[in-house]
Phi, psi and omega in degrees: 000134180270124177278135176275131176309135180307314184296322181295315181293317179299323180291321176301312178296317182301320183292338181279351181266114181292141174265108185268103181280150177292142184299144179254348176277124179303147179301127175103346179133155185301320187291341179286353176279000182283143174272351181255202183284131175239113185225159181281162178271162172081017178200146180304139183298153180301155181303153178289148180214152180279353175304139176284333187215141168206169172218138170237123186224155176268124186294316185293309184277334183086000181290136170272114184276331178190162184195162177219115181049052186296336179255010174297134186261128184218160176297130186273343189053215188289348173300344179290339177299344170295319181289323173305300183303314180300326182286316193272331182307312180292342185271334188247138169289121188296344182263353177301128175281134180240135175255097185298149175282167174294327182295318178295311184297330186260019174305133178285165175083206184298134182220157178259357175089043180294156164240175181270025180261142180284058185253359187257126166280159175301320176306318176295324182289325178291330177287316180302324186287312190267336175270313189252001178058038184292118168292331177290316175299323183296314180294321179297316182293321173301317179295316177305329181280001179124313176186169176291320178298320181290322180296317182294323176299311183297320180297314183291328173295326177289323174295320178291325177299320183278356187063033171271071189282353173277348186269123167234113182267129182242338181224148176285342182265344187089000173306140180307138180203133178308134178093352180276136179204167167204190181214165174298320182299310188294317182299325175295319172305308182297318179296319179297317181292318178294324186286350170281344182260126188298322181292318174302315178302317183293319178299314188282341185260353179291126180278311177222154180204155171284134182234138183296147174221165189298332181248325179216250177196165172219158181272137174246154186228152181285129178283358183275106185294334181286346172300333181263341195246336187244126179297131175085001182298126174270326186119196158156262186198139171250163177201155179200135164223166177295328180273322181278334190065200186277145173221158181197139174238121183223153173214144182220152180241130175214130180065029177083005180237148182242132174247140175250140170230130179235140171228151174222147178058069172251127189265016178209212177283112188253354188301315183291328177293318176301319177299322176295319179291323174299315179304310182301317181295324179292327176291321189277322190304136182082350184238353181236161177278122186300151177266353180178190187212146169280114187287159178276158178293155181288150180294151178296145183284143175282147178299139181278123182285146176287139181234152181301138181292133175292151177281125186237149183264000184222180180291144178285147175248114182276151181285158179286152180299149186304323185290345180262002175272123186293142171279130183250147176278177182302311185298325178284338186261359178286127183271137172270167176301320183290332177290322179294320177300317176301314177304315183293321183291319179301310182297313177305319182297325179296316178291325178300312181299321178292324180291317180293319175303317182302310180301323178294321180293320178297317177298323178296313183297320180293326181287333181288340177280350183278000000 
């Protein structure tokens, strides 16, 4: 048997392994990779705003009408609660009674005033989450889903499904935590998905509601000022922390069409500016060439059909469970050329070992016939 030189065989095997480069096109289109203002031609630019980042999009078509630093990653503050609601609404029975833990009751920041008594329905907690921005309600809902860690895993999985790849959730409330991030583009994706859910839409558009208390009830109101001020406002969510500054996700309907506006990192009073951006969106939709697009969610994974197990000569190595694989953000998940080559060499080396072993076996069988 003629032996093939190791280097030649390894080179041949490496060439047969495709190197899957990380995507270089920003989600939604090339123009959305800009850190500056991206606007269509043939129409006056959107009104000025102090927001560092924003997106104006058409809900029905998914067209991005204008944007500024749409994929810039910033702290989302309470706008992250849109992802919490979108993730947990399908998972939790809205009539289920919840007994909040002391950890939930004692959450810092904005709270609706929960107690540790089992007097709250999941429905009540979602209203507290999306209307009054209750951080205590966010934690109570996360715990009702099984645990905080499970909820964070579910939220990040939902973000990946939506292709909201700038989003890394570390808290269910949006309270600042190292490594947590989102973008104006991602918040628009999340809002668009949420608005297709009737319960999500109902929670964000409710102005006032009765909320349970140990002896009676009290009234809570929606923090979104534009529900009272802007014609056609559906709602969604605002947020603020000293590190994140102001953020807002809003949607309004006029003439049978809905426009979404998201802003991030605004250092002042943003309500009037949001109104102006929405007005511009209604004037522009249907009349301009889109600068990008809100992408559709990824399809649900089909169940894997069982296949006959291959015959192996050594112990099988099982893959780690999906829940143990860490979720990486875009920067961390980008493969370098050297990483891809190493992957090819490892795979090539495994095939090389198999080929060499096969050759050795053939030589032995031939030798036994002599």
